[in-house]
C-alpha positions as protocol buffer text, in pm:
chain_id: "A"
residue {
  index: 1
  type: MET
  ca { x: 2788 y: 465 z: -871 }
}
residue {
  index: 2
  type: LYS
  ca { x: 2518 y: 685 z: -770 }
}
residue {
  index: 3
  type: ASN
  ca { x: 2447 y: 718 z: -368 }
}
residue {
  index: 4
  type: THR
  ca { x: 2133 y: 871 z: -270 }
}
residue {
  index: 5
  type: ASN
  ca { x: 2080 y: 748 z: 124 }
}
residue {
  index: 6
  type: ILE
  ca { x: 1718 y: 715 z: 229 }
}
residue {
  index: 7
  type: ILE
  ca { x: 1770 y: 595 z: 597 }
}
residue {
  index: 8
  type: PRO
  ca { x: 2084 y: 435 z: 718 }
}
residue {
  index: 9
  type: THR
  ca { x: 2206 y: 145 z: 522 }
}
residue {
  index: 10
  type: LEU
  ca { x: 1947 y: 152 z: 292 }
}
residue {
  index: 11
  type: THR
  ca { x: 2074 y: 329 z: -19 }
}
residue {
  index: 12
  type: LEU
  ca { x: 1968 y: 381 z: -401 }
}
residue {
  index: 13
  type: GLU
  ca { x: 2238 y: 272 z: -631 }
}
residue {
  index: 14
  type: SER
  ca { x: 2246 y: 279 z: -1032 }
}
residue {
  index: 15
  type: GLN
  ca { x: 2512 y: 329 z: -1301 }
}
residue {
  index: 16
  type: GLN
  ca { x: 2243 y: 467 z: -1489 }
}
residue {
  index: 17
  type: GLU
  ca { x: 1895 y: 549 z: -1500 }
}
residue {
  index: 18
  type: HIS
  ca { x: 1647 y: 249 z: -1538 }
}
residue {
  index: 19
  type: GLU
  ca { x: 1306 y: 248 z: -1548 }
}
residue {
  index: 20
  type: ILE
  ca { x: 1301 y: -113 z: -1266 }
}
residue {
  index: 21
  type: THR
  ca { x: 1439 y: -84 z: -942 }
}
residue {
  index: 22
  type: LEU
  ca { x: 1550 y: -441 z: -747 }
}
residue {
  index: 23
  type: GLY
  ca { x: 1605 y: -469 z: -361 }
}
residue {
  index: 24
  type: LEU
  ca { x: 1944 y: -600 z: -297 }
}
residue {
  index: 25
  type: SER
  ca { x: 2124 y: -729 z: 6 }
}
residue {
  index: 26
  type: ALA
  ca { x: 2424 y: -508 z: 81 }
}
residue {
  index: 27
  type: CYS
  ca { x: 2693 y: -762 z: 78 }
}
residue {
  index: 28
  type: LEU
  ca { x: 2572 y: -876 z: -301 }
}
residue {
  index: 29
  type: ALA
  ca { x: 2667 y: -515 z: -413 }
}
residue {
  index: 30
  type: GLY
  ca { x: 3032 y: -549 z: -269 }
}
residue {
  index: 31
  type: HIS
  ca { x: 2927 y: -340 z: 95 }
}
residue {
  index: 32
  type: ASN
  ca { x: 3165 y: -440 z: 355 }
}
residue {
  index: 33
  type: VAL
  ca { x: 2887 y: -539 z: 599 }
}
residue {
  index: 34
  type: ARG
  ca { x: 2907 y: -896 z: 653 }
}
residue {
  index: 35
  type: PHE
  ca { x: 3002 y: -1038 z: 986 }
}
residue {
  index: 36
  type: ASN
  ca { x: 3369 y: -1080 z: 911 }
}
residue {
  index: 37
  type: GLY
  ca { x: 3377 y: -710 z: 782 }
}
residue {
  index: 38
  type: GLY
  ca { x: 3354 y: -816 z: 400 }
}
residue {
  index: 39
  type: HIS
  ca { x: 3145 y: -906 z: 133 }
}
residue {
  index: 40
  type: THR
  ca { x: 3015 y: -1166 z: -122 }
}
residue {
  index: 41
  type: GLN
  ca { x: 2994 y: -924 z: -435 }
}
residue {
  index: 42
  type: SER
  ca { x: 2780 y: -1093 z: -705 }
}
residue {
  index: 43
  type: LYS
  ca { x: 2942 y: -1059 z: -1059 }
}
residue {
  index: 44
  type: LEU
  ca { x: 2610 y: -1153 z: -1176 }
}
residue {
  index: 45
  type: CYS
  ca { x: 2411 y: -845 z: -957 }
}
residue {
  index: 46
  type: LEU
  ca { x: 2693 y: -573 z: -1048 }
}
residue {
  index: 47
  type: ASN
  ca { x: 2790 y: -716 z: -1425 }
}
residue {
  index: 48
  type: VAL
  ca { x: 2478 y: -815 z: -1577 }
}
residue {
  index: 49
  type: LEU
  ca { x: 2199 y: -722 z: -1432 }
}
residue {
  index: 50
  type: SER
  ca { x: 2307 y: -369 z: -1358 }
}
residue {
  index: 51
  type: GLU
  ca { x: 2258 y: -301 z: -1697 }
}
residue {
  index: 52
  type: HIS
  ca { x: 1904 y: -338 z: -1679 }
}
residue {
  index: 53
  type: PHE
  ca { x: 1799 y: -205 z: -1315 }
}
residue {
  index: 54
  type: ASN
  ca { x: 1829 y: 34 z: -1043 }
}
residue {
  index: 55
  type: TYR
  ca { x: 1941 y: -143 z: -676 }
}
residue {
  index: 56
  type: MET
  ca { x: 1825 y: -11 z: -344 }
}
residue {
  index: 57
  type: THR
  ca { x: 2081 y: -248 z: -111 }
}
residue {
  index: 58
  type: PHE
  ca { x: 1981 y: -293 z: 258 }
}
residue {
  index: 59
  type: CYS
  ca { x: 2156 y: -473 z: 530 }
}
residue {
  index: 60
  type: PRO
  ca { x: 1928 y: -556 z: 825 }
}
residue {
  index: 61
  type: GLU
  ca { x: 2198 y: -642 z: 1064 }
}
residue {
  index: 62
  type: VAL
  ca { x: 2344 y: -304 z: 1017 }
}
residue {
  index: 63
  type: ALA
  ca { x: 2018 y: -110 z: 995 }
}
residue {
  index: 64
  type: ALA
  ca { x: 2005 y: -286 z: 1389 }
}
residue {
  index: 65
  type: GLY
  ca { x: 2305 y: -164 z: 1531 }
}
residue {
  index: 66
  type: PHE
  ca { x: 2487 y: -445 z: 1473 }
}
residue {
  index: 67
  type: ALA
  ca { x: 2867 y: -389 z: 1450 }
}
residue {
  index: 68
  type: THR
  ca { x: 3074 y: -491 z: 1209 }
}
residue {
  index: 69
  type: PRO
  ca { x: 3282 y: -714 z: 1211 }
}
residue {
  index: 70
  type: ARG
  ca { x: 3025 y: -908 z: 1463 }
}
residue {
  index: 71
  type: PRO
  ca { x: 2999 y: -1239 z: 1629 }
}
residue {
  index: 72
  type: THR
  ca { x: 2824 y: -1479 z: 1406 }
}
residue {
  index: 73
  type: MET
  ca { x: 2450 y: -1545 z: 1495 }
}
residue {
  index: 74
  type: ARG
  ca { x: 2198 y: -1819 z: 1418 }
}
residue {
  index: 75
  type: LEU
  ca { x: 1835 y: -1905 z: 1451 }
}
residue {
  index: 76
  type: ASN
  ca { x: 1708 y: -2085 z: 1777 }
}
residue {
  index: 77
  type: GLU
  ca { x: 1425 y: -2312 z: 1819 }
}
residue {
  index: 78
  type: ASP
  ca { x: 1195 y: -2113 z: 2163 }
}
residue {
  index: 79
  type: LYS
  ca { x: 977 y: -2369 z: 2289 }
}
residue {
  index: 80
  type: ASN
  ca { x: 773 y: -2022 z: 2411 }
}
residue {
  index: 81
  type: LYS
  ca { x: 864 y: -1740 z: 2176 }
}
residue {
  index: 82
  type: GLY
  ca { x: 914 y: -1958 z: 1875 }
}
residue {
  index: 83
  type: VAL
  ca { x: 1215 y: -1942 z: 1649 }
}
residue {
  index: 84
  type: ARG
  ca { x: 1504 y: -1630 z: 1838 }
}
residue {
  index: 85
  type: LEU
  ca { x: 1796 y: -1505 z: 1675 }
}
residue {
  index: 86
  type: SER
  ca { x: 2117 y: -1539 z: 1904 }
}
residue {
  index: 87
  type: TYR
  ca { x: 2484 y: -1504 z: 1894 }
}
residue {
  index: 88
  type: SER
  ca { x: 2664 y: -1830 z: 1767 }
}
residue {
  index: 89
  type: ASN
  ca { x: 2879 y: -1812 z: 2081 }
}
residue {
  index: 90
  type: ASP
  ca { x: 2590 y: -1742 z: 2338 }
}
residue {
  index: 91
  type: PRO
  ca { x: 2270 y: -1953 z: 2255 }
}
residue {
  index: 92
  type: ASP
  ca { x: 2140 y: -1800 z: 2534 }
}
residue {
  index: 93
  type: SER
  ca { x: 2137 y: -1473 z: 2384 }
}
residue {
  index: 94
  type: ASP
  ca { x: 1873 y: -1328 z: 2219 }
}
residue {
  index: 95
  type: VAL
  ca { x: 1909 y: -1060 z: 1977 }
}
residue {
  index: 96
  type: THR
  ca { x: 1584 y: -1070 z: 1787 }
}
residue {
  index: 97
  type: ASP
  ca { x: 1388 y: -797 z: 1893 }
}
residue {
  index: 98
  type: GLN
  ca { x: 1689 y: -579 z: 1825 }
}
residue {
  index: 99
  type: LEU
  ca { x: 1714 y: -701 z: 1456 }
}
residue {
  index: 100
  type: VAL
  ca { x: 1331 y: -676 z: 1386 }
}
residue {
  index: 101
  type: GLN
  ca { x: 1294 y: -318 z: 1536 }
}
residue {
  index: 102
  type: GLY
  ca { x: 1606 y: -254 z: 1326 }
}
residue {
  index: 103
  type: PHE
  ca { x: 1448 y: -332 z: 990 }
}
residue {
  index: 104
  type: THR
  ca { x: 1102 y: -275 z: 1047 }
}
residue {
  index: 105
  type: PRO
  ca { x: 1123 y: 101 z: 949 }
}
residue {
  index: 106
  type: ALA
  ca { x: 1281 y: 28 z: 612 }
}
residue {
  index: 107
  type: LEU
  ca { x: 983 y: -204 z: 445 }
}
residue {
  index: 108
  type: SER
  ca { x: 824 y: 115 z: 400 }
}
residue {
  index: 109
  type: GLU
  ca { x: 1074 y: 183 z: 154 }
}
residue {
  index: 110
  type: PHE
  ca { x: 1047 y: -113 z: -79 }
}
residue {
  index: 111
  type: ASP
  ca { x: 681 y: -52 z: -196 }
}
residue {
  index: 112
  type: GLN
  ca { x: 804 y: 53 z: -528 }
}
residue {
  index: 113
  type: LEU
  ca { x: 1041 y: -216 z: -601 }
}
residue {
  index: 114
  type: ASP
  ca { x: 1003 y: -478 z: -871 }
}
residue {
  index: 115
  type: GLY
  ca { x: 1173 y: -765 z: -729 }
}
residue {
  index: 116
  type: TYR
  ca { x: 1427 y: -843 z: -430 }
}
residue {
  index: 117
  type: ILE
  ca { x: 1780 y: -1073 z: -461 }
}
residue {
  index: 118
  type: LEU
  ca { x: 1891 y: -1192 z: -135 }
}
residue {
  index: 119
  type: MET
  ca { x: 2225 y: -1363 z: 44 }
}
residue {
  index: 120
  type: LYS
  ca { x: 2167 y: -1704 z: 97 }
}
residue {
  index: 121
  type: ASN
  ca { x: 2253 y: -1921 z: 432 }
}
residue {
  index: 122
  type: SER
  ca { x: 2154 y: -1593 z: 655 }
}
residue {
  index: 123
  type: PRO
  ca { x: 1968 y: -1587 z: 963 }
}
residue {
  index: 124
  type: SER
  ca { x: 1855 y: -1251 z: 830 }
}
residue {
  index: 125
  type: CYS
  ca { x: 1828 y: -1277 z: 481 }
}
residue {
  index: 126
  type: GLY
  ca { x: 1837 y: -1651 z: 359 }
}
residue {
  index: 127
  type: MET
  ca { x: 1491 y: -1727 z: 205 }
}
residue {
  index: 128
  type: SER
  ca { x: 1498 y: -2102 z: 291 }
}
residue {
  index: 129
  type: ARG
  ca { x: 1696 y: -2418 z: 437 }
}
residue {
  index: 130
  type: ILE
  ca { x: 1846 y: -2173 z: 748 }
}
residue {
  index: 131
  type: LYS
  ca { x: 1938 y: -2431 z: 1012 }
}
residue {
  index: 132
  type: VAL
  ca { x: 1704 y: -2334 z: 1339 }
}
residue {
  index: 133
  type: TYR
  ca { x: 1908 y: -2509 z: 1648 }
}
residue {
  index: 134
  type: GLN
  ca { x: 1715 y: -2674 z: 1919 }
}
residue {
  index: 135
  type: GLU
  ca { x: 1791 y: -2676 z: 2288 }
}
residue {
  index: 136
  type: ASN
  ca { x: 2042 y: -2968 z: 2300 }
}
residue {
  index: 137
  type: GLY
  ca { x: 2270 y: -2757 z: 2040 }
}
residue {
  index: 138
  type: MET
  ca { x: 2193 y: -3000 z: 1742 }
}
residue {
  index: 139
  type: PRO
  ca { x: 1986 y: -2841 z: 1414 }
}
residue {
  index: 140
  type: LYS
  ca { x: 1626 y: -2958 z: 1389 }
}
residue {
  index: 141
  type: ARG
  ca { x: 1520 y: -3170 z: 1069 }
}
residue {
  index: 142
  type: GLU
  ca { x: 1271 y: -2879 z: 955 }
}
residue {
  index: 143
  type: MET
  ca { x: 1460 y: -2586 z: 859 }
}
residue {
  index: 144
  type: SER
  ca { x: 1346 y: -2227 z: 806 }
}
residue {
  index: 145
  type: GLN
  ca { x: 1353 y: -1863 z: 657 }
}
residue {
  index: 146
  type: GLY
  ca { x: 1555 y: -1522 z: 776 }
}
residue {
  index: 147
  type: LEU
  ca { x: 1370 y: -1314 z: 1014 }
}
residue {
  index: 148
  type: PHE
  ca { x: 1434 y: -1044 z: 753 }
}
residue {
  index: 149
  type: ALA
  ca { x: 1313 y: -1244 z: 475 }
}
residue {
  index: 150
  type: ALA
  ca { x: 1020 y: -1369 z: 620 }
}
residue {
  index: 151
  type: ALA
  ca { x: 894 y: -1029 z: 722 }
}
residue {
  index: 152
  type: LEU
  ca { x: 956 y: -927 z: 342 }
}
residue {
  index: 153
  type: GLN
  ca { x: 773 y: -1191 z: 179 }
}
residue {
  index: 154
  type: GLU
  ca { x: 500 y: -1106 z: 449 }
}
residue {
  index: 155
  type: ALA
  ca { x: 499 y: -738 z: 331 }
}
residue {
  index: 156
  type: TYR
  ca { x: 504 y: -796 z: -8 }
}
residue {
  index: 157
  type: PRO
  ca { x: 339 y: -1118 z: -105 }
}
residue {
  index: 158
  type: LEU
  ca { x: 331 y: -1097 z: -462 }
}
residue {
  index: 159
  type: MET
  ca { x: 703 y: -929 z: -517 }
}
residue {
  index: 160
  type: PRO
  ca { x: 981 y: -1143 z: -675 }
}
residue {
  index: 161
  type: ILE
  ca { x: 1223 y: -1285 z: -422 }
}
residue {
  index: 162
  type: GLU
  ca { x: 1498 y: -1487 z: -487 }
}
residue {
  index: 163
  type: GLU
  ca { x: 1836 y: -1566 z: -337 }
}
residue {
  index: 164
  type: GLU
  ca { x: 2134 y: -1456 z: -585 }
}
residue {
  index: 165
  type: GLY
  ca { x: 2300 y: -1850 z: -559 }
}
residue {
  index: 166
  type: ARG
  ca { x: 1947 y: -1995 z: -681 }
}
residue {
  index: 167
  type: LEU
  ca { x: 2020 y: -1768 z: -913 }
}
residue {
  index: 168
  type: ASN
  ca { x: 2289 y: -1971 z: -1090 }
}
residue {
  index: 169
  type: ASP
  ca { x: 2046 y: -2238 z: -1202 }
}
residue {
  index: 170
  type: ALA
  ca { x: 1936 y: -2156 z: -1584 }
}
residue {
  index: 171
  type: HIS
  ca { x: 1528 y: -2221 z: -1489 }
}
residue {
  index: 172
  type: LEU
  ca { x: 1503 y: -2005 z: -1180 }
}
residue {
  index: 173
  type: TYR
  ca { x: 1711 y: -1757 z: -1312 }
}
residue {
  index: 174
  type: GLU
  ca { x: 1474 y: -1668 z: -1620 }
}
residue {
  index: 175
  type: ASN
  ca { x: 1215 y: -1735 z: -1413 }
}
residue {
  index: 176
  type: PHE
  ca { x: 1277 y: -1410 z: -1161 }
}
residue {
  index: 177
  type: ILE
  ca { x: 1390 y: -1188 z: -1457 }
}
residue {
  index: 178
  type: LEU
  ca { x: 1005 y: -1294 z: -1586 }
}
residue {
  index: 179
  type: ARG
  ca { x: 809 y: -1217 z: -1288 }
}
residue {
  index: 180
  type: VAL
  ca { x: 965 y: -924 z: -1194 }
}
residue {
  index: 181
  type: TYR
  ca { x: 917 y: -743 z: -1530 }
}
residue {
  index: 182
  type: ALA
  ca { x: 531 y: -916 z: -1514 }
}
residue {
  index: 183
  type: HIS
  ca { x: 540 y: -715 z: -1173 }
}
residue {
  index: 184
  type: HIS
  ca { x: 624 y: -410 z: -1287 }
}
residue {
  index: 185
  type: TYR
  ca { x: 438 y: -398 z: -1604 }
}
residue {
  index: 186
  type: PHE
  ca { x: 138 y: -477 z: -1374 }
}
residue {
  index: 187
  type: ARG
  ca { x: 241 y: -189 z: -1141 }
}
residue {
  index: 188
  type: VAL
  ca { x: 249 y: 82 z: -1398 }
}
residue {
  index: 189
  type: GLU
  ca { x: 5 y: -3 z: -1663 }
}
residue {
  index: 190
  type: VAL
  ca { x: -279 y: -96 z: -1403 }
}
residue {
  index: 191
  type: LEU
  ca { x: -187 y: -24 z: -1073 }
}
residue {
  index: 192
  type: GLU
  ca { x: -116 y: 326 z: -1122 }
}
residue {
  index: 193
  type: GLN
  ca { x: -481 y: 410 z: -1282 }
}
residue {
  index: 194
  type: PRO
  ca { x: -703 y: 65 z: -1232 }
}
residue {
  index: 195
  type: SER
  ca { x: -972 y: 55 z: -1494 }
}
residue {
  index: 196
  type: LEU
  ca { x: -1124 y: -255 z: -1641 }
}
residue {
  index: 197
  type: HIS
  ca { x: -1021 y: -180 z: -1992 }
}
residue {
  index: 198
  type: LYS
  ca { x: -653 y: -145 z: -1888 }
}
residue {
  index: 199
  type: LEU
  ca { x: -704 y: -495 z: -1724 }
}
residue {
  index: 200
  type: MET
  ca { x: -788 y: -655 z: -2018 }
}
residue {
  index: 201
  type: GLN
  ca { x: -544 y: -496 z: -2245 }
}
residue {
  index: 202
  type: PHE
  ca { x: -255 y: -632 z: -1966 }
}
residue {
  index: 203
  type: HIS
  ca { x: -435 y: -1020 z: -2013 }
}
residue {
  index: 204
  type: THR
  ca { x: -437 y: -1026 z: -2345 }
}
residue {
  index: 205
  type: SER
  ca { x: -39 y: -910 z: -2398 }
}
residue {
  index: 206
  type: TYR
  ca { x: 33 y: -1194 z: -2127 }
}
residue {
  index: 207
  type: LYS
  ca { x: -200 y: -1491 z: -2242 }
}
residue {
  index: 208
  type: TYR
  ca { x: 58 y: -1738 z: -2450 }
}
residue {
  index: 209
  type: ILE
  ca { x: 310 y: -1631 z: -2128 }
}
residue {
  index: 210
  type: LEU
  ca { x: 19 y: -1768 z: -1912 }
}
residue {
  index: 211
  type: LEU
  ca { x: -85 y: -2079 z: -2093 }
}
residue {
  index: 212
  type: SER
  ca { x: 324 y: -2194 z: -2124 }
}
residue {
  index: 213
  type: GLN
  ca { x: 302 y: -2124 z: -1782 }
}
residue {
  index: 214
  type: ASN
  ca { x: 39 y: -2254 z: -1610 }
}
residue {
  index: 215
  type: GLN
  ca { x: -290 y: -2430 z: -1787 }
}
residue {
  index: 216
  type: VAL
  ca { x: -524 y: -2443 z: -1470 }
}
residue {
  index: 217
  type: LEU
  ca { x: -442 y: -2064 z: -1368 }
}
residue {
  index: 218
  type: TYR
  ca { x: -489 y: -1934 z: -1736 }
}
residue {
  index: 219
  type: LYS
  ca { x: -830 y: -2019 z: -1739 }
}
residue {
  index: 220
  type: GLN
  ca { x: -946 y: -1888 z: -1408 }
}
residue {
  index: 221
  type: LEU
  ca { x: -772 y: -1572 z: -1452 }
}
residue {
  index: 222
  type: GLY
  ca { x: -1011 y: -1554 z: -1825 }
}
residue {
  index: 223
  type: GLN
  ca { x: -1321 y: -1663 z: -1604 }
}
residue {
  index: 224
  type: LEU
  ca { x: -1212 y: -1416 z: -1348 }
}
residue {
  index: 225
  type: LEU
  ca { x: -1191 y: -1159 z: -1590 }
}
residue {
  index: 226
  type: ALA
  ca { x: -1553 y: -1281 z: -1761 }
}
residue {
  index: 227
  type: LYS
  ca { x: -1732 y: -1192 z: -1423 }
}
residue {
  index: 228
  type: GLY
  ca { x: -1565 y: -877 z: -1378 }
}
residue {
  index: 229
  type: SER
  ca { x: -1732 y: -543 z: -1326 }
}
residue {
  index: 230
  type: LYS
  ca { x: -1626 y: -192 z: -1385 }
}
residue {
  index: 231
  type: ASP
  ca { x: -1803 y: -177 z: -1028 }
}
residue {
  index: 232
  type: GLN
  ca { x: -1570 y: -360 z: -819 }
}
residue {
  index: 233
  type: ILE
  ca { x: -1249 y: -270 z: -1004 }
}
residue {
  index: 234
  type: ASP
  ca { x: -1030 y: -216 z: -740 }
}
residue {
  index: 235
  type: THR
  ca { x: -1146 y: -585 z: -596 }
}
residue {
  index: 236
  type: LEU
  ca { x: -1079 y: -759 z: -906 }
}
residue {
  index: 237
  type: VAL
  ca { x: -761 y: -582 z: -1009 }
}
residue {
  index: 238
  type: ASN
  ca { x: -620 y: -694 z: -658 }
}
residue {
  index: 239
  type: GLU
  ca { x: -771 y: -1081 z: -733 }
}
residue {
  index: 240
  type: TYR
  ca { x: -665 y: -1116 z: -1060 }
}
residue {
  index: 241
  type: PHE
  ca { x: -277 y: -956 z: -950 }
}
residue {
  index: 242
  type: THR
  ca { x: -256 y: -1242 z: -713 }
}
residue {
  index: 243
  type: LEU
  ca { x: -357 y: -1496 z: -921 }
}
residue {
  index: 244
  type: PHE
  ca { x: -164 y: -1352 z: -1191 }
}
residue {
  index: 245
  type: MET
  ca { x: 170 y: -1416 z: -970 }
}
residue {
  index: 246
  type: SER
  ca { x: 100 y: -1697 z: -914 }
}
residue {
  index: 247
  type: ALA
  ca { x: 61 y: -1841 z: -1254 }
}
residue {
  index: 248
  type: LEU
  ca { x: 420 y: -1723 z: -1284 }
}
residue {
  index: 249
  type: SER
  ca { x: 571 y: -1851 z: -967 }
}
residue {
  index: 250
  type: ARG
  ca { x: 747 y: -2134 z: -1111 }
}
residue {
  index: 251
  type: PRO
  ca { x: 986 y: -2163 z: -1434 }
}
residue {
  index: 252
  type: ALA
  ca { x: 729 y: -2311 z: -1701 }
}
residue {
  index: 253
  type: PRO
  ca { x: 756 y: -2702 z: -1800 }
}
residue {
  index: 254
  type: ARG
  ca { x: 877 y: -2770 z: -2151 }
}
residue {
  index: 255
  type: LYS
  ca { x: 516 y: -2937 z: -2228 }
}
residue {
  index: 256
  type: GLY
  ca { x: 380 y: -2567 z: -2153 }
}
residue {
  index: 257
  type: HIS
  ca { x: 606 y: -2392 z: -2391 }
}
residue {
  index: 258
  type: VAL
  ca { x: 564 y: -2654 z: -2647 }
}
residue {
  index: 259
  type: ASN
  ca { x: 201 y: -2634 z: -2648 }
}
residue {
  index: 260
  type: THR
  ca { x: 219 y: -2224 z: -2637 }
}
residue {
  index: 261
  type: LEU
  ca { x: 461 y: -2286 z: -2964 }
}
residue {
  index: 262
  type: LEU
  ca { x: 162 y: -2490 z: -3148 }
}
residue {
  index: 263
  type: HIS
  ca { x: -66 y: -2251 z: -3083 }
}
residue {
  index: 264
  type: VAL
  ca { x: 132 y: -1987 z: -3234 }
}
residue {
  index: 265
  type: PHE
  ca { x: 212 y: -2182 z: -3495 }
}
residue {
  index: 266
  type: GLY
  ca { x: -192 y: -2294 z: -3563 }
}
residue {
  index: 267
  type: TYR
  ca { x: -229 y: -1885 z: -3640 }
}
residue {
  index: 268
  type: PHE
  ca { x: -49 y: -1865 z: -3966 }
}
residue {
  index: 269
  type: LYS
  ca { x: 19 y: -2256 z: -4101 }
}
residue {
  index: 270
  type: ARG
  ca { x: -203 y: -2274 z: -4382 }
}
residue {
  index: 271
  type: GLN
  ca { x: -18 y: -1968 z: -4540 }
}
residue {
  index: 272
  type: LEU
  ca { x: 334 y: -2124 z: -4498 }
}
residue {
  index: 273
  type: SER
  ca { x: 470 y: -2378 z: -4744 }
}
residue {
  index: 274
  type: LYS
  ca { x: 526 y: -2751 z: -4669 }
}
residue {
  index: 275
  type: SER
  ca { x: 863 y: -2739 z: -4604 }
}
residue {
  index: 276
  type: ALA
  ca { x: 839 y: -2442 z: -4360 }
}
residue {
  index: 277
  type: LYS
  ca { x: 567 y: -2609 z: -4198 }
}
residue {
  index: 278
  type: GLN
  ca { x: 809 y: -2916 z: -4195 }
}
residue {
  index: 279
  type: SER
  ca { x: 1123 y: -2691 z: -4053 }
}
residue {
  index: 280
  type: ILE
  ca { x: 930 y: -2546 z: -3742 }
}
residue {
  index: 281
  type: LEU
  ca { x: 757 y: -2840 z: -3678 }
}
residue {
  index: 282
  type: ARG
  ca { x: 1090 y: -3023 z: -3641 }
}
residue {
  index: 283
  type: THR
  ca { x: 1236 y: -2748 z: -3454 }
}
residue {
  index: 284
  type: ILE
  ca { x: 980 y: -2759 z: -3216 }
}
residue {
  index: 285
  type: LYS
  ca { x: 1018 y: -3141 z: -3164 }
}
residue {
  index: 286
  type: GLN
  ca { x: 1367 y: -3097 z: -3126 }
}
residue {
  index: 287
  type: TYR
  ca { x: 1320 y: -2810 z: -2840 }
}
residue {
  index: 288
  type: GLN
  ca { x: 1060 y: -3101 z: -2689 }
}
residue {
  index: 289
  type: ALA
  ca { x: 1344 y: -3336 z: -2692 }
}
residue {
  index: 290
  type: GLY
  ca { x: 1533 y: -3117 z: -2514 }
}
residue {
  index: 291
  type: GLN
  ca { x: 1818 y: -3101 z: -2841 }
}
residue {
  index: 292
  type: LEU
  ca { x: 1739 y: -2717 z: -2863 }
}
residue {
  index: 293
  type: PRO
  ca { x: 1712 y: -2418 z: -2665 }
}
residue {
  index: 294
  type: LEU
  ca { x: 1399 y: -2242 z: -2636 }
}
residue {
  index: 295
  type: VAL
  ca { x: 1510 y: -1931 z: -2837 }
}
residue {
  index: 296
  type: THR
  ca { x: 1530 y: -2129 z: -3147 }
}
residue {
  index: 297
  type: PRO
  ca { x: 1199 y: -2217 z: -3211 }
}
residue {
  index: 298
  type: LEU
  ca { x: 1046 y: -1893 z: -3043 }
}
residue {
  index: 299
  type: THR
  ca { x: 1307 y: -1689 z: -3322 }
}
residue {
  index: 300
  type: LEU
  ca { x: 1159 y: -1891 z: -3599 }
}
residue {
  index: 301
  type: LEU
  ca { x: 801 y: -1826 z: -3533 }
}
residue {
  index: 302
  type: GLN
  ca { x: 834 y: -1438 z: -3403 }
}
residue {
  index: 303
  type: HIS
  ca { x: 970 y: -1406 z: -3754 }
}
residue {
  index: 304
  type: TYR
  ca { x: 670 y: -1564 z: -3953 }
}
residue {
  index: 305
  type: THR
  ca { x: 439 y: -1391 z: -3689 }
}
residue {
  index: 306
  type: GLU
  ca { x: 622 y: -1081 z: -3806 }
}
residue {
  index: 307
  type: GLN
  ca { x: 558 y: -1177 z: -4166 }
}
residue {
  index: 308
  type: PHE
  ca { x: 152 y: -1370 z: -4104 }
}
residue {
  index: 309
  type: GLY
  ca { x: 68 y: -1286 z: -3800 }
}
residue {
  index: 310
  type: ASN
  ca { x: -195 y: -1092 z: -3686 }
}
residue {
  index: 311
  type: ASP
  ca { x: -208 y: -749 z: -3415 }
}
residue {
  index: 312
  type: TYR
  ca { x: -338 y: -1029 z: -3148 }
}
residue {
  index: 313
  type: LEU
  ca { x: -12 y: -1212 z: -3222 }
}
residue {
  index: 314
  type: ARG
  ca { x: 243 y: -943 z: -3243 }
}
residue {
  index: 315
  type: GLN
  ca { x: 119 y: -806 z: -2919 }
}
residue {
  index: 316
  type: GLN
  ca { x: 211 y: -1129 z: -2720 }
}
residue {
  index: 317
  type: ARG
  ca { x: 461 y: -1064 z: -2473 }
}
residue {
  index: 318
  type: TYR
  ca { x: 565 y: -1372 z: -2527 }
}
residue {
  index: 319
  type: PHE
  ca { x: 801 y: -1323 z: -2761 }
}
residue {
  index: 320
  type: ALA
  ca { x: 980 y: -1096 z: -2548 }
}
residue {
  index: 321
  type: PRO
  ca { x: 914 y: -1088 z: -2190 }
}
residue {
  index: 322
  type: TYR
  ca { x: 1220 y: -959 z: -2049 }
}
residue {
  index: 323
  type: PRO
  ca { x: 1477 y: -772 z: -2255 }
}
residue {
  index: 324
  type: GLN
  ca { x: 1646 y: -1007 z: -2519 }
}
residue {
  index: 325
  type: THR
  ca { x: 1994 y: -893 z: -2436 }
}
residue {
  index: 326
  type: LEU
  ca { x: 1985 y: -1093 z: -2129 }
}
residue {
  index: 327
  type: GLY
  ca { x: 1996 y: -1441 z: -2331 }
}
residue {
  index: 328
  type: LEU
  ca { x: 1751 y: -1609 z: -2120 }
}
residue {
  index: 329
  type: ALA
  ca { x: 1590 y: -1798 z: -2344 }
}
residue {
  index: 330
  type: ASN
  ca { x: 1915 y: -1958 z: -2510 }
}
residue {
  index: 331
  type: HIS
  ca { x: 1972 y: -2143 z: -2168 }
}
residue {
  index: 332
  type: VAL
  ca { x: 1626 y: -2293 z: -2085 }
}
């Protein structure tokens, strides 16, 4: 791998040059930065996703100067200061400021990232379900985020961020990759040189994805653009991007895909034979029943779109929102 040091423990790693760069917890990249001096290398990140993405690896605890190996740490409840970080074997210790001051300078380096994959169960990197201990030594019922994860999400609220462990769920995995590519396309196609024309083009290409994801926000985005003005393009772009990423924030429901597949079918159904129509509708119904993966009706409709569709249909990213070599639609 090529290593280019940006600041200590913040490293750009790639086996080849890709357009998209993701942030990655350094332990998931195989760096020996964990409290026990080891790592938790991710086969998914290094063997699969590395074929499509560059990684910027970072360990907030090493950046803050904590030794490797080091005592384990945990989050504690402080009634005056809120959630604080301490060593597990010394609950009265408080190393919160050391951690925060260590990772804060790195946050500004993440502005060109299109996503971030974090290590689970970490008091610094965990996205959720992190235990917070009370003064009596018992964990609270309410759980928290890791301190670095919370700061990252606050600094980049629209960036797709996910825990590596959650990517074992096919629907969460597909949704994360969908959001990464959407974030990237919006950043390079709209944000670099904002214009109403570019925003409209982008929206058009994502219409069927939005329809499958969230019909309410799909309509709101259309209404937002209908009232859009060239004179207020920066405000419009920011409002659109916020609403757009919100629409993609959860995996698309099966009924959303069924509705979208039927919309596509409606464009050329009159040009099909009776048997072809029946075949398509039967395939969509089997997908609806959970008997077939999404890729089956999607591939079938894409075939007929190439034959009988129009330019509007052909420019829809719904057919390929990410590289098909990832095989994500095979499992949802």
